[in-house]
C-alpha positions in Angstrom: -53.2 121.7 143.6 -52.0 120.2 140.3 -53.3 116.7 141.4 -56.7 118.1 142.1 -57.1 119.4 138.6 -56.4 116.0 137.0 -59.6 114.1 137.0 -59.4 110.4 136.2 -63.2 109.8 136.0 -64.9 112.8 134.4 -68.3 113.3 135.9 -70.3 114.8 132.9 -68.8 112.5 130.3 -69.6 109.5 132.4 -73.1 110.6 133.2 -73.8 111.5 129.5 -72.6 108.1 128.4 -74.8 106.4 130.9 -77.8 108.6 129.8 -77.2 107.4 126.2 -77.2 103.7 127.4 -73.4 103.3 126.8 -70.6 102.1 129.0 -69.5 105.0 131.2 -65.9 103.9 130.9 -65.4 103.8 127.1 -68.7 104.9 125.6 -68.6 102.1 123.1 -70.4 99.1 124.7 -74.0 98.7 125.6 -75.1 99.4 129.2 -78.2 97.2 129.1 -78.8 93.7 128.0 -82.6 94.0 128.4 -84.9 96.8 129.5 -83.3 97.6 132.9 -80.8 94.7 133.2 -77.2 96.0 133.4 -74.7 94.0 131.3 -72.2 92.3 133.6 -69.3 93.5 131.6 -68.8 96.0 128.7 -68.4 94.1 125.4 -66.1 96.8 124.1 -63.6 97.4 127.0 -64.3 94.6 129.4 -65.1 97.0 132.3 -67.2 95.4 135.0 -70.5 97.3 134.9 -72.4 95.2 137.4 -70.2 96.6 140.2 -72.0 99.9 140.3 -75.1 100.0 142.6 -78.3 101.3 141.1 -80.8 100.1 143.7 -83.5 102.6 144.6 -81.8 105.8 143.4 -83.0 105.8 139.8 -86.6 104.9 140.7 -86.7 107.7 143.4 -85.3 110.2 141.0 -87.7 109.2 138.3 -90.7 109.6 140.6 -89.3 113.0 141.8 -88.8 114.3 138.3 -92.2 113.1 137.0 -94.0 114.4 140.1 -92.5 117.8 140.1 -92.1 118.5 136.3 -95.3 116.9 135.0 -97.9 116.3 137.7 -97.5 119.5 139.7 -97.9 121.8 136.6 -100.7 119.6 135.3 -102.7 120.4 138.4 -102.8 124.1 137.5 -104.7 123.5 134.3 -108.5 123.7 134.8 -109.1 121.2 132.0 -107.9 118.4 134.3 -110.5 119.3 136.9 -113.3 120.0 134.6 -113.0 116.8 132.5 -114.9 113.7 133.5 -112.6 111.3 135.5 -113.7 108.5 133.2 -112.0 110.3 130.3 -109.1 112.1 132.2 -107.8 109.2 134.3 -107.0 106.8 131.5 -105.3 109.5 129.4 -103.3 110.9 132.3 -102.3 107.5 133.7 -101.4 106.2 130.3 -99.3 109.3 129.5 -97.6 109.1 132.9 -96.8 105.4 132.5 -95.2 106.1 129.1 -93.1 108.9 130.5 -91.9 106.8 133.5 -91.1 103.8 131.3 -89.2 105.9 128.8 -87.4 107.9 131.4 -86.4 105.2 133.9 -83.7 103.5 131.7 -82.1 106.9 130.9 -82.1 108.0 134.5 -80.7 104.6 135.6 -78.0 104.9 132.9 -77.1 108.3 134.2 -77.0 107.0 137.7 -74.6 104.2 136.8 -72.5 106.8 135.0 -72.5 108.9 138.2 -71.5 105.9 140.3 -68.7 105.2 137.9 -67.5 108.8 138.0 -67.6 108.8 141.8 -66.1 105.3 142.0 -68.9 103.9 144.2 -68.9 100.2 143.8 -71.0 97.4 145.4 -68.3 96.8 148.0 -68.1 100.5 148.9 -71.8 101.0 149.0 -72.3 98.3 151.7 -70.6 100.5 154.3 -73.2 102.8 155.8 -73.0 105.3 158.6 -74.6 102.9 161.0 -72.1 100.2 160.1 -69.2 102.5 160.8 -70.6 103.3 164.2 -70.4 99.7 165.4 
């Protein structure tokens, strides 16, 4: 039981470092080189950041959060239904675009932190259930 209590890759620390766009291993280096481009290696500790898969998970989670936390409650307000579509659509779509573009890098960083904490790398992510059945 003692070995179970000793965690080598703390989950919340790794995810929070990723959410703040820092290396999940050391917390010192940058996670992104550009908007959503993960740095190949951490400049501070040399950890290989490109090994952690962040394919469709962050985009799916962003759509799920925006859909449930913003769009669904927005449909309850009558002002959305009573306003002319010519006025409402540009405002709503512009706002949603801004929320998605601001949230996606944070969610992707948190996802990379989660993959680091769980030690899921590119090599391990290639093995799927259907591959194991063959």
